[in-house]
Backbone atoms as SQL, in Angstrom:
CREATE TABLE atoms (id INTEGER PRIMARY KEY, chain TEXT, resi INTEGER, resn TEXT, atom TEXT, x REAL, y REAL, z REAL);
INSERT INTO atoms VALUES
  (1, 'A', 1, 'MET', 'N', 36.114, -29.150, -58.306),
  (2, 'A', 1, 'MET', 'CA', 36.482, -29.998, -57.192),
  (3, 'A', 1, 'MET', 'C', 35.374, -29.939, -56.135),
  (4, 'A', 2, 'GLN', 'N', 34.968, -31.092, -55.651),
  (5, 'A', 2, 'GLN', 'CA', 33.902, -31.165, -54.673),
  (6, 'A', 2, 'GLN', 'C', 34.468, -30.971, -53.269),
  (7, 'A', 3, 'GLU', 'N', 33.782, -30.103, -52.493),
  (8, 'A', 3, 'GLU', 'CA', 34.228, -29.842, -51.124),
  (9, 'A', 3, 'GLU', 'C', 33.789, -30.989, -50.221),
  (10, 'A', 4, 'LYS', 'N', 34.700, -31.406, -49.360),
  (11, 'A', 4, 'LYS', 'CA', 34.402, -32.480, -48.411),
  (12, 'A', 4, 'LYS', 'C', 33.336, -31.994, -47.442),
  (13, 'A', 5, 'SER', 'N', 32.293, -32.785, -47.227),
  (14, 'A', 5, 'SER', 'CA', 31.252, -32.379, -46.289),
  (15, 'A', 5, 'SER', 'C', 31.801, -32.453, -44.865),
  (16, 'A', 6, 'LYS', 'N', 31.347, -31.539, -44.052),
  (17, 'A', 6, 'LYS', 'CA', 31.841, -31.458, -42.679),
  (18, 'A', 6, 'LYS', 'C', 31.056, -32.399, -41.778),
  (19, 'A', 7, 'SER', 'N', 31.749, -32.952, -40.828),
  (20, 'A', 7, 'SER', 'CA', 31.152, -33.816, -39.831),
  (21, 'A', 7, 'SER', 'C', 31.261, -33.104, -38.484),
  (22, 'A', 8, 'ILE', 'N', 30.362, -33.420, -37.576),
  (23, 'A', 8, 'ILE', 'CA', 30.424, -32.814, -36.242),
  (24, 'A', 8, 'ILE', 'C', 31.755, -33.140, -35.572),
  (25, 'A', 9, 'ASN', 'N', 32.369, -34.272, -35.923),
  (26, 'A', 9, 'ASN', 'CA', 33.663, -34.640, -35.341),
  (27, 'A', 9, 'ASN', 'C', 34.766, -33.660, -35.736),
  (28, 'A', 10, 'ASP', 'N', 34.559, -32.912, -36.836),
  (29, 'A', 10, 'ASP', 'CA', 35.549, -31.907, -37.240),
  (30, 'A', 10, 'ASP', 'C', 35.653, -30.776, -36.221),
  (31, 'A', 11, 'PHE', 'N', 34.637, -30.626, -35.401),
  (32, 'A', 11, 'PHE', 'CA', 34.587, -29.501, -34.469),
  (33, 'A', 11, 'PHE', 'C', 34.766, -29.913, -33.017),
  (34, 'A', 12, 'ILE', 'N', 34.915, -31.195, -32.776),
  (35, 'A', 12, 'ILE', 'CA', 35.131, -31.691, -31.415),
  (36, 'A', 12, 'ILE', 'C', 36.601, -32.050, -31.282),
  (37, 'A', 13, 'PRO', 'N', 37.323, -31.405, -30.355),
  (38, 'A', 13, 'PRO', 'CA', 38.741, -31.735, -30.195),
  (39, 'A', 13, 'PRO', 'C', 38.917, -33.190, -29.763),
  (40, 'A', 14, 'HIS', 'N', 39.674, -33.938, -30.525),
  (41, 'A', 14, 'HIS', 'CA', 39.951, -35.326, -30.164),
  (42, 'A', 14, 'HIS', 'C', 41.130, -35.827, -30.981),
  (43, 'A', 15, 'ASN', 'N', 41.713, -36.923, -30.536),
  (44, 'A', 15, 'ASN', 'CA', 42.776, -37.597, -31.279),
  (45, 'A', 15, 'ASN', 'C', 42.131, -38.482, -32.334),
  (46, 'A', 16, 'SER', 'N', 42.780, -38.628, -33.450),
  (47, 'A', 16, 'SER', 'CA', 42.207, -39.420, -34.544),
  (48, 'A', 16, 'SER', 'C', 42.040, -40.891, -34.175),
  (49, 'A', 17, 'ASN', 'N', 42.784, -41.371, -33.179),
  (50, 'A', 17, 'ASN', 'CA', 42.668, -42.780, -32.802),
  (51, 'A', 17, 'ASN', 'C', 41.639, -43.021, -31.686),
  (52, 'A', 18, 'GLU', 'N', 40.913, -41.981, -31.275),
  (53, 'A', 18, 'GLU', 'CA', 39.884, -42.138, -30.239),
  (54, 'A', 18, 'GLU', 'C', 38.597, -42.683, -30.846),
  (55, 'A', 19, 'THR', 'N', 37.929, -43.549, -30.106),
  (56, 'A', 19, 'THR', 'CA', 36.619, -44.033, -30.525),
  (57, 'A', 19, 'THR', 'C', 35.565, -43.026, -30.077),
  (58, 'A', 20, 'ASP', 'N', 34.344, -43.194, -30.570),
  (59, 'A', 20, 'ASP', 'CA', 33.260, -42.281, -30.192),
  (60, 'A', 20, 'ASP', 'C', 33.034, -42.260, -28.684),
  (61, 'A', 21, 'ASP', 'N', 33.226, -43.402, -28.012),
  (62, 'A', 21, 'ASP', 'CA', 33.026, -43.468, -26.567),
  (63, 'A', 21, 'ASP', 'C', 34.096, -42.695, -25.794),
  (64, 'A', 22, 'GLN', 'N', 35.240, -42.467, -26.423),
  (65, 'A', 22, 'GLN', 'CA', 36.340, -41.777, -25.750),
  (66, 'A', 22, 'GLN', 'C', 36.329, -40.265, -25.986),
  (67, 'A', 23, 'ILE', 'N', 35.559, -39.806, -26.962),
  (68, 'A', 23, 'ILE', 'CA', 35.507, -38.375, -27.276),
  (69, 'A', 23, 'ILE', 'C', 34.655, -37.677, -26.227),
  (70, 'A', 24, 'SER', 'N', 35.163, -36.572, -25.701),
  (71, 'A', 24, 'SER', 'CA', 34.449, -35.818, -24.684),
  (72, 'A', 24, 'SER', 'C', 33.871, -34.547, -25.303),
  (73, 'A', 25, 'LEU', 'N', 32.574, -34.397, -25.224),
  (74, 'A', 25, 'LEU', 'CA', 31.929, -33.191, -25.743),
  (75, 'A', 25, 'LEU', 'C', 32.271, -32.000, -24.858),
  (76, 'A', 26, 'PRO', 'N', 32.374, -30.808, -25.433),
  (77, 'A', 26, 'PRO', 'CA', 32.853, -29.632, -24.682),
  (78, 'A', 26, 'PRO', 'C', 32.107, -29.347, -23.380),
  (79, 'A', 27, 'LEU', 'N', 30.782, -29.295, -23.422),
  (80, 'A', 27, 'LEU', 'CA', 30.058, -28.959, -22.200),
  (81, 'A', 27, 'LEU', 'C', 30.002, -30.119, -21.218),
  (82, 'A', 28, 'LEU', 'N', 30.255, -31.331, -21.679),
  (83, 'A', 28, 'LEU', 'CA', 30.307, -32.456, -20.750),
  (84, 'A', 28, 'LEU', 'C', 31.605, -32.458, -19.963),
  (85, 'A', 29, 'SER', 'N', 32.652, -31.884, -20.545),
  (86, 'A', 29, 'SER', 'CA', 33.947, -31.912, -19.876),
  (87, 'A', 29, 'SER', 'C', 34.267, -30.615, -19.154),
  (88, 'A', 30, 'SER', 'N', 33.462, -29.587, -19.351),
  (89, 'A', 30, 'SER', 'CA', 33.759, -28.310, -18.700),
  (90, 'A', 30, 'SER', 'C', 33.266, -28.315, -17.250),
  (91, 'A', 31, 'ASP', 'N', 33.423, -27.185, -16.603),
  (92, 'A', 31, 'ASP', 'CA', 33.184, -27.077, -15.167),
  (93, 'A', 31, 'ASP', 'C', 31.777, -27.496, -14.753),
  (94, 'A', 32, 'LYS', 'N', 31.707, -28.453, -13.848),
  (95, 'A', 32, 'LYS', 'CA', 30.421, -28.994, -13.393),
  (96, 'A', 32, 'LYS', 'C', 29.659, -28.007, -12.496),
  (97, 'A', 33, 'ILE', 'N', 30.360, -27.142, -11.822),
  (98, 'A', 33, 'ILE', 'CA', 29.728, -26.196, -10.889),
  (99, 'A', 33, 'ILE', 'C', 28.762, -25.270, -11.622),
  (100, 'A', 34, 'LEU', 'N', 29.169, -24.758, -12.777),
  (101, 'A', 34, 'LEU', 'CA', 28.360, -23.774, -13.486),
  (102, 'A', 34, 'LEU', 'C', 27.271, -24.386, -14.356),
  (103, 'A', 35, 'LYS', 'N', 27.209, -25.691, -14.422),
  (104, 'A', 35, 'LYS', 'CA', 26.168, -26.335, -15.227),
  (105, 'A', 35, 'LYS', 'C', 24.798, -26.240, -14.566),
  (106, 'A', 36, 'VAL', 'N', 24.766, -25.960, -13.280),
  (107, 'A', 36, 'VAL', 'CA', 23.498, -25.782, -12.572),
  (108, 'A', 36, 'VAL', 'C', 23.027, -24.350, -12.851),
  (109, 'A', 37, 'PRO', 'N', 21.869, -24.189, -13.486),
  (110, 'A', 37, 'PRO', 'CA', 21.433, -22.840, -13.905),
  (111, 'A', 37, 'PRO', 'C', 21.445, -21.791, -12.791),
  (112, 'A', 38, 'LEU', 'N', 21.012, -22.143, -11.594),
  (113, 'A', 38, 'LEU', 'CA', 20.991, -21.157, -10.519),
  (114, 'A', 38, 'LEU', 'C', 22.404, -20.703, -10.163),
  (115, 'A', 39, 'ARG', 'N', 23.353, -21.620, -10.127),
  (116, 'A', 39, 'ARG', 'CA', 24.738, -21.239, -9.814),
  (117, 'A', 39, 'ARG', 'C', 25.324, -20.365, -10.915),
  (118, 'A', 40, 'PHE', 'N', 25.027, -20.711, -12.157),
  (119, 'A', 40, 'PHE', 'CA', 25.486, -19.873, -13.263),
  (120, 'A', 40, 'PHE', 'C', 24.912, -18.460, -13.120),
  (121, 'A', 41, 'ASN', 'N', 23.634, -18.363, -12.811),
  (122, 'A', 41, 'ASN', 'CA', 22.987, -17.050, -12.664),
  (123, 'A', 41, 'ASN', 'C', 23.539, -16.277, -11.467),
  (124, 'A', 42, 'ILE', 'N', 23.845, -16.957, -10.385),
  (125, 'A', 42, 'ILE', 'CA', 24.468, -16.303, -9.226),
  (126, 'A', 42, 'ILE', 'C', 25.800, -15.688, -9.647),
  (127, 'A', 43, 'MET', 'N', 26.625, -16.494, -10.311),
  (128, 'A', 43, 'MET', 'CA', 27.940, -16.018, -10.733),
  (129, 'A', 43, 'MET', 'C', 27.823, -14.887, -11.748),
  (130, 'A', 44, 'PHE', 'N', 26.860, -15.008, -12.663),
  (131, 'A', 44, 'PHE', 'CA', 26.648, -13.969, -13.664),
  (132, 'A', 44, 'PHE', 'C', 26.264, -12.645, -12.998),
  (133, 'A', 45, 'LEU', 'N', 25.348, -12.702, -12.032),
  (134, 'A', 45, 'LEU', 'CA', 24.956, -11.488, -11.304),
  (135, 'A', 45, 'LEU', 'C', 26.142, -10.878, -10.560),
  (136, 'A', 46, 'LEU', 'N', 26.868, -11.721, -9.830),
  (137, 'A', 46, 'LEU', 'CA', 27.991, -11.207, -9.043),
  (138, 'A', 46, 'LEU', 'C', 29.112, -10.681, -9.935),
  (139, 'A', 47, 'TYR', 'N', 29.304, -11.277, -11.082),
  (140, 'A', 47, 'TYR', 'CA', 30.328, -10.806, -12.022),
  (141, 'A', 47, 'TYR', 'C', 29.985, -9.388, -12.497),
  (142, 'A', 48, 'ASN', 'N', 28.702, -9.159, -12.707),
  (143, 'A', 48, 'ASN', 'CA', 28.268, -7.853, -13.202),
  (144, 'A', 48, 'ASN', 'C', 28.094, -6.807, -12.106),
  (145, 'A', 49, 'TYR', 'N', 27.700, -7.237, -10.910),
  (146, 'A', 49, 'TYR', 'CA', 27.470, -6.295, -9.810),
  (147, 'A', 49, 'TYR', 'C', 28.596, -6.276, -8.789),
  (148, 'A', 50, 'ASP', 'N', 29.517, -7.203, -8.857),
  (149, 'A', 50, 'ASP', 'CA', 30.632, -7.365, -7.929),
  (150, 'A', 50, 'ASP', 'C', 30.171, -7.884, -6.567),
  (151, 'A', 51, 'ARG', 'N', 29.180, -7.268, -5.979),
  (152, 'A', 51, 'ARG', 'CA', 28.636, -7.732, -4.703),
  (153, 'A', 51, 'ARG', 'C', 27.149, -7.404, -4.640),
  (154, 'A', 52, 'LEU', 'N', 26.423, -8.262, -3.954),
  (155, 'A', 52, 'LEU', 'CA', 24.983, -8.068, -3.795),
  (156, 'A', 52, 'LEU', 'C', 24.555, -8.533, -2.416),
  (157, 'A', 53, 'GLY', 'N', 23.499, -7.919, -1.921),
  (158, 'A', 53, 'GLY', 'CA', 22.890, -8.388, -0.686),
  (159, 'A', 53, 'GLY', 'C', 22.136, -9.683, -0.944),
  (160, 'A', 54, 'PHE', 'N', 22.093, -10.527, 0.067),
  (161, 'A', 54, 'PHE', 'CA', 21.443, -11.833, -0.053),
  (162, 'A', 54, 'PHE', 'C', 19.985, -11.676, -0.472),
  (163, 'A', 55, 'THR', 'N', 19.251, -10.781, 0.177),
  (164, 'A', 55, 'THR', 'CA', 17.828, -10.603, -0.110),
  (165, 'A', 55, 'THR', 'C', 17.607, -10.079, -1.526),
  (166, 'A', 56, 'LYS', 'N', 18.426, -9.136, -1.955),
  (167, 'A', 56, 'LYS', 'CA', 18.318, -8.599, -3.315),
  (168, 'A', 56, 'LYS', 'C', 18.582, -9.706, -4.334),
  (169, 'A', 57, 'MET', 'N', 19.606, -10.519, -4.080),
  (170, 'A', 57, 'MET', 'CA', 19.930, -11.617, -4.978),
  (171, 'A', 57, 'MET', 'C', 18.779, -12.622, -5.029),
  (172, 'A', 58, 'GLN', 'N', 18.198, -12.908, -3.892),
  (173, 'A', 58, 'GLN', 'CA', 17.081, -13.844, -3.823),
  (174, 'A', 58, 'GLN', 'C', 15.919, -13.353, -4.684),
  (175, 'A', 59, 'LYS', 'N', 15.626, -12.048, -4.614),
  (176, 'A', 59, 'LYS', 'CA', 14.531, -11.484, -5.413),
  (177, 'A', 59, 'LYS', 'C', 14.860, -11.509, -6.901),
  (178, 'A', 60, 'LEU', 'N', 16.088, -11.160, -7.260),
  (179, 'A', 60, 'LEU', 'CA', 16.488, -11.159, -8.669),
  (180, 'A', 60, 'LEU', 'C', 16.436, -12.561, -9.273),
  (181, 'A', 61, 'LEU', 'N', 16.824, -13.558, -8.479),
  (182, 'A', 61, 'LEU', 'CA', 16.871, -14.934, -8.967),
  (183, 'A', 61, 'LEU', 'C', 15.537, -15.664, -8.811),
  (184, 'A', 62, 'LYS', 'N', 14.604, -15.040, -8.101),
  (185, 'A', 62, 'LYS', 'CA', 13.274, -15.625, -7.872),
  (186, 'A', 62, 'LYS', 'C', 13.386, -17.039, -7.300),
  (187, 'A', 63, 'THR', 'N', 14.118, -17.143, -6.210),
  (188, 'A', 63, 'THR', 'CA', 14.310, -18.432, -5.552),
  (189, 'A', 63, 'THR', 'C', 14.076, -18.287, -4.054),
  (190, 'A', 64, 'THR', 'N', 14.053, -19.399, -3.361),
  (191, 'A', 64, 'THR', 'CA', 13.855, -19.362, -1.913),
  (192, 'A', 64, 'THR', 'C', 15.197, -19.086, -1.225),
  (193, 'A', 65, 'SER', 'N', 15.124, -18.634, 0.005),
  (194, 'A', 65, 'SER', 'CA', 16.355, -18.352, 0.741),
  (195, 'A', 65, 'SER', 'C', 17.147, -19.639, 0.991),
  (196, 'A', 66, 'GLY', 'N', 16.456, -20.740, 1.255),
  (197, 'A', 66, 'GLY', 'CA', 17.141, -22.013, 1.494),
  (198, 'A', 66, 'GLY', 'C', 17.871, -22.514, 0.254),
  (199, 'A', 67, 'ASN', 'N', 17.236, -22.393, -0.906),
  (200, 'A', 67, 'ASN', 'CA', 17.851, -22.827, -2.155),
  (201, 'A', 67, 'ASN', 'C', 19.063, -21.960, -2.484),
  (202, 'A', 68, 'LEU', 'N', 18.917, -20.655, -2.336),
  (203, 'A', 68, 'LEU', 'CA', 20.024, -19.744, -2.605),
  (204, 'A', 68, 'LEU', 'C', 21.181, -20.018, -1.641),
  (205, 'A', 69, 'ASP', 'N', 20.875, -20.192, -0.380),
  (206, 'A', 69, 'ASP', 'CA', 21.909, -20.460, 0.620),
  (207, 'A', 69, 'ASP', 'C', 22.664, -21.752, 0.293),
  (208, 'A', 70, 'HIS', 'N', 21.940, -22.772, -0.129),
  (209, 'A', 70, 'HIS', 'CA', 22.558, -24.058, -0.489),
  (210, 'A', 70, 'HIS', 'C', 23.589, -23.866, -1.608),
  (211, 'A', 71, 'HIS', 'N', 23.203, -23.171, -2.666),
  (212, 'A', 71, 'HIS', 'CA', 24.098, -22.989, -3.805),
  (213, 'A', 71, 'HIS', 'C', 25.243, -22.024, -3.489),
  (214, 'A', 72, 'LEU', 'N', 24.987, -21.043, -2.650),
  (215, 'A', 72, 'LEU', 'CA', 26.070, -20.136, -2.236),
  (216, 'A', 72, 'LEU', 'C', 27.124, -20.892, -1.423),
  (217, 'A', 73, 'LYS', 'N', 26.690, -21.830, -0.589),
  (218, 'A', 73, 'LYS', 'CA', 27.649, -22.631, 0.186),
  (219, 'A', 73, 'LYS', 'C', 28.555, -23.443, -0.738),
  (220, 'A', 74, 'ILE', 'N', 27.983, -24.002, -1.788),
  (221, 'A', 74, 'ILE', 'CA', 28.789, -24.766, -2.751),
  (222, 'A', 74, 'ILE', 'C', 29.807, -23.848, -3.419),
  (223, 'A', 75, 'LEU', 'N', 29.357, -22.674, -3.858),
  (224, 'A', 75, 'LEU', 'CA', 30.262, -21.721, -4.513),
  (225, 'A', 75, 'LEU', 'C', 31.325, -21.223, -3.534),
  (226, 'A', 76, 'LYS', 'N', 30.939, -21.020, -2.288),
  (227, 'A', 76, 'LYS', 'CA', 31.895, -20.567, -1.273),
  (228, 'A', 76, 'LYS', 'C', 32.941, -21.652, -0.993),
  (229, 'A', 77, 'ASN', 'N', 32.513, -22.910, -0.902),
  (230, 'A', 77, 'ASN', 'CA', 33.444, -24.018, -0.674),
  (231, 'A', 77, 'ASN', 'C', 34.440, -24.168, -1.822),
  (232, 'A', 78, 'GLU', 'N', 34.028, -23.793, -3.025),
  (233, 'A', 78, 'GLU', 'CA', 34.925, -23.833, -4.195),
  (234, 'A', 78, 'GLU', 'C', 35.848, -22.616, -4.235),
  (235, 'A', 79, 'GLY', 'N', 35.571, -21.619, -3.383),
  (236, 'A', 79, 'GLY', 'CA', 36.383, -20.405, -3.365),
  (237, 'A', 79, 'GLY', 'C', 35.992, -19.395, -4.434),
  (238, 'A', 80, 'TRP', 'N', 34.777, -19.508, -4.937),
  (239, 'A', 80, 'TRP', 'CA', 34.326, -18.616, -6.006),
  (240, 'A', 80, 'TRP', 'C', 33.610, -17.376, -5.482),
  (241, 'A', 81, 'VAL', 'N', 33.042, -17.460, -4.273),
  (242, 'A', 81, 'VAL', 'CA', 32.377, -16.310, -3.655),
  (243, 'A', 81, 'VAL', 'C', 32.766, -16.243, -2.180),
  (244, 'A', 82, 'ASN', 'N', 32.620, -15.064, -1.639),
  (245, 'A', 82, 'ASN', 'CA', 32.764, -14.842, -0.201),
  (246, 'A', 82, 'ASN', 'C', 31.514, -14.133, 0.281),
  (247, 'A', 83, 'ASP', 'N', 31.163, -14.361, 1.525),
  (248, 'A', 83, 'ASP', 'CA', 30.062, -13.589, 2.098),
  (249, 'A', 83, 'ASP', 'C', 30.546, -12.914, 3.376),
  (250, 'A', 84, 'PHE', 'N', 29.892, -11.832, 3.708),
  (251, 'A', 84, 'PHE', 'CA', 30.232, -11.092, 4.912),
  (252, 'A', 84, 'PHE', 'C', 28.991, -10.350, 5.380),
  (253, 'A', 85, 'ILE', 'N', 29.002, -9.967, 6.629),
  (254, 'A', 85, 'ILE', 'CA', 27.882, -9.219, 7.201),
  (255, 'A', 85, 'ILE', 'C', 28.252, -7.740, 7.215),
  (256, 'A', 86, 'TYR', 'N', 27.388, -6.935, 6.639),
  (257, 'A', 86, 'TYR', 'CA', 27.555, -5.480, 6.623),
  (258, 'A', 86, 'TYR', 'C', 26.564, -4.904, 7.628),
  (259, 'A', 87, 'PHE', 'N', 27.081, -4.109, 8.551),
  (260, 'A', 87, 'PHE', 'CA', 26.217, -3.544, 9.581),
  (261, 'A', 87, 'PHE', 'C', 25.844, -2.119, 9.206),
  (262, 'A', 88, 'SER', 'N', 24.577, -1.920, 8.922),
  (263, 'A', 88, 'SER', 'CA', 24.005, -0.581, 8.756),
  (264, 'A', 88, 'SER', 'C', 22.989, -0.489, 9.883),
  (265, 'A', 89, 'PRO', 'N', 21.847, 0.092, 9.697),
  (266, 'A', 89, 'PRO', 'CA', 20.901, 0.040, 10.818),
  (267, 'A', 89, 'PRO', 'C', 20.612, -1.387, 11.271),
  (268, 'A', 90, 'ARG', 'N', 20.697, -2.334, 10.332),
  (269, 'A', 90, 'ARG', 'CA', 20.523, -3.741, 10.694),
  (270, 'A', 90, 'ARG', 'C', 21.538, -4.569, 9.909),
  (271, 'A', 91, 'PRO', 'N', 21.860, -5.758, 10.380),
  (272, 'A', 91, 'PRO', 'CA', 22.856, -6.588, 9.666),
  (273, 'A', 91, 'PRO', 'C', 22.341, -7.013, 8.287),
  (274, 'A', 92, 'LEU', 'N', 23.227, -6.963, 7.317),
  (275, 'A', 92, 'LEU', 'CA', 22.893, -7.336, 5.949),
  (276, 'A', 92, 'LEU', 'C', 23.959, -8.288, 5.431),
  (277, 'A', 93, 'LYS', 'N', 23.540, -9.474, 5.001),
  (278, 'A', 93, 'LYS', 'CA', 24.491, -10.441, 4.443),
  (279, 'A', 93, 'LYS', 'C', 24.787, -10.041, 3.003),
  (280, 'A', 94, 'MET', 'N', 26.064, -9.822, 2.712),
  (281, 'A', 94, 'MET', 'CA', 26.509, -9.455, 1.368),
  (282, 'A', 94, 'MET', 'C', 27.298, -10.619, 0.786),
  (283, 'A', 95, 'VAL', 'N', 27.224, -10.780, -0.524),
  (284, 'A', 95, 'VAL', 'CA', 27.966, -11.823, -1.226),
  (285, 'A', 95, 'VAL', 'C', 28.799, -11.148, -2.303),
  (286, 'A', 96, 'LYS', 'N', 30.065, -11.554, -2.389),
  (287, 'A', 96, 'LYS', 'CA', 31.001, -10.953, -3.330),
  (288, 'A', 96, 'LYS', 'C', 31.697, -12.053, -4.114),
  (289, 'A', 97, 'ILE', 'N', 31.903, -11.816, -5.400),
  (290, 'A', 97, 'ILE', 'CA', 32.627, -12.764, -6.234),
  (291, 'A', 97, 'ILE', 'C', 34.123, -12.640, -5.940),
  (292, 'A', 98, 'THR', 'N', 34.833, -13.753, -5.946),
  (293, 'A', 98, 'THR', 'CA', 36.290, -13.717, -5.755),
  (294, 'A', 98, 'THR', 'C', 36.955, -13.612, -7.133),
  (295, 'A', 99, 'SER', 'N', 38.228, -13.293, -7.144),
  (296, 'A', 99, 'SER', 'CA', 38.946, -13.227, -8.429),
  (297, 'A', 99, 'SER', 'C', 38.969, -14.616, -9.079),
  (298, 'A', 100, 'ASN', 'N', 39.117, -15.663, -8.270),
  (299, 'A', 100, 'ASN', 'CA', 39.079, -17.029, -8.789),
  (300, 'A', 100, 'ASN', 'C', 37.720, -17.326, -9.419),
  (301, 'A', 101, 'GLY', 'N', 36.651, -16.916, -8.776),
  (302, 'A', 101, 'GLY', 'CA', 35.307, -17.135, -9.313),
  (303, 'A', 101, 'GLY', 'C', 35.096, -16.391, -10.621),
  (304, 'A', 102, 'GLY', 'N', 35.599, -15.160, -10.689),
  (305, 'A', 102, 'GLY', 'CA', 35.493, -14.384, -11.926),
  (306, 'A', 102, 'GLY', 'C', 36.251, -15.047, -13.067),
  (307, 'A', 103, 'GLU', 'N', 37.435, -15.559, -12.756),
  (308, 'A', 103, 'GLU', 'CA', 38.235, -16.255, -13.782),
  (309, 'A', 103, 'GLU', 'C', 37.533, -17.519, -14.266),
  (310, 'A', 104, 'LYS', 'N', 36.955, -18.286, -13.337),
  (311, 'A', 104, 'LYS', 'CA', 36.252, -19.516, -13.712),
  (312, 'A', 104, 'LYS', 'C', 35.050, -19.213, -14.608),
  (313, 'A', 105, 'LEU', 'N', 34.314, -18.150, -14.281),
  (314, 'A', 105, 'LEU', 'CA', 33.169, -17.774, -15.107),
  (315, 'A', 105, 'LEU', 'C', 33.633, -17.342, -16.496),
  (316, 'A', 106, 'GLU', 'N', 34.698, -16.561, -16.573),
  (317, 'A', 106, 'GLU', 'CA', 35.221, -16.119, -17.869),
  (318, 'A', 106, 'GLU', 'C', 35.651, -17.306, -18.726),
  (319, 'A', 107, 'ILE', 'N', 36.306, -18.299, -18.113),
  (320, 'A', 107, 'ILE', 'CA', 36.720, -19.503, -18.846),
  (321, 'A', 107, 'ILE', 'C', 35.493, -20.237, -19.384),
  (322, 'A', 108, 'TYR', 'N', 34.485, -20.395, -18.538),
  (323, 'A', 108, 'TYR', 'CA', 33.258, -21.087, -18.945),
  (324, 'A', 108, 'TYR', 'C', 32.570, -20.350, -20.091),
  (325, 'A', 109, 'LEU', 'N', 32.512, -19.023, -20.008),
  (326, 'A', 109, 'LEU', 'CA', 31.874, -18.241, -21.071),
  (327, 'A', 109, 'LEU', 'C', 32.655, -18.338, -22.376),
  (328, 'A', 110, 'ARG', 'N', 33.992, -18.370, -22.295),
  (329, 'A', 110, 'ARG', 'CA', 34.805, -18.549, -23.506),
  (330, 'A', 110, 'ARG', 'C', 34.556, -19.921, -24.131),
  (331, 'A', 111, 'GLU', 'N', 34.408, -20.942, -23.282),
  (332, 'A', 111, 'GLU', 'CA', 34.117, -22.281, -23.793),
  (333, 'A', 111, 'GLU', 'C', 32.783, -22.299, -24.529),
  (334, 'A', 112, 'ILE', 'N', 31.780, -21.650, -23.965),
  (335, 'A', 112, 'ILE', 'CA', 30.471, -21.589, -24.623),
  (336, 'A', 112, 'ILE', 'C', 30.580, -20.806, -25.933),
  (337, 'A', 113, 'GLU', 'N', 31.330, -19.706, -25.918),
  (338, 'A', 113, 'GLU', 'CA', 31.526, -18.916, -27.135),
  (339, 'A', 113, 'GLU', 'C', 32.208, -19.758, -28.219),
  (340, 'A', 114, 'ASN', 'N', 33.217, -20.538, -27.849),
  (341, 'A', 114, 'ASN', 'CA', 33.899, -21.406, -28.816),
  (342, 'A', 114, 'ASN', 'C', 32.952, -22.455, -29.387),
  (343, 'A', 115, 'ILE', 'N', 32.106, -22.999, -28.540),
  (344, 'A', 115, 'ILE', 'CA', 31.129, -23.979, -29.004),
  (345, 'A', 115, 'ILE', 'C', 30.172, -23.333, -30.000),
  (346, 'A', 116, 'LEU', 'N', 29.672, -22.151, -29.671),
  (347, 'A', 116, 'LEU', 'CA', 28.752, -21.452, -30.576),
  (348, 'A', 116, 'LEU', 'C', 29.428, -21.116, -31.903),
  (349, 'A', 117, 'ASN', 'N', 30.685, -20.697, -31.851),
  (350, 'A', 117, 'ASN', 'CA', 31.420, -20.409, -33.085),
  (351, 'A', 117, 'ASN', 'C', 31.594, -21.671, -33.921),
  (352, 'A', 118, 'SER', 'N', 31.844, -22.799, -33.260),
  (353, 'A', 118, 'SER', 'CA', 31.987, -24.068, -33.975),
  (354, 'A', 118, 'SER', 'C', 30.668, -24.466, -34.646),
  (355, 'A', 119, 'VAL', 'N', 29.578, -24.266, -33.914),
  (356, 'A', 119, 'VAL', 'CA', 28.270, -24.597, -34.479),
  (357, 'A', 119, 'VAL', 'C', 27.997, -23.701, -35.684),
  (358, 'A', 120, 'ASN', 'N', 28.283, -22.428, -35.571),
  (359, 'A', 120, 'ASN', 'CA', 28.053, -21.501, -36.674),
  (360, 'A', 120, 'ASN', 'C', 28.877, -21.873, -37.890),
  (361, 'A', 121, 'SER', 'N', 30.125, -22.266, -37.677),
  (362, 'A', 121, 'SER', 'CA', 30.977, -22.647, -38.818),
  (363, 'A', 121, 'SER', 'C', 30.544, -23.994, -39.386),
  (364, 'A', 122, 'PHE', 'N', 29.972, -24.851, -38.545),
  (365, 'A', 122, 'PHE', 'CA', 29.480, -26.148, -39.003),
  (366, 'A', 122, 'PHE', 'C', 28.280, -25.955, -39.928),
  (367, 'A', 123, 'LYS', 'N', 27.439, -24.954, -39.618),
  (368, 'A', 123, 'LYS', 'CA', 26.233, -24.712, -40.404),
  (369, 'A', 123, 'LYS', 'C', 26.556, -24.121, -41.773),
  (370, 'A', 124, 'LYS', 'N', 27.733, -23.522, -41.946),
  (371, 'A', 124, 'LYS', 'CA', 28.084, -22.873, -43.223),
  (372, 'A', 124, 'LYS', 'C', 28.433, -23.863, -44.296);
């Protein structure tokens, strides 16, 4: 018996009556916030470190302070991060991931993992 060849449509969730224009690819339909590489990297760092100083984060991400501040504001407006000033000998801006932000990152990573698993099974 000949095995039916697999099509990429076998791995994309959709209704059988949907046309190609109506099918939504996984990364096209997932969270738009994390699709920006710098925002993904910010969330990844904060997920692993819980909190970081602004300057340390800027050095790790190799970006400008203005660019980092812009993306942090977007993440803060979404409720994914919080920032606060820590007073030691001098004021230090700290950024912390929220539980909502951690959950959103975990969901996004699971979606990517599912996509990779689908690709791997498609190649077999």
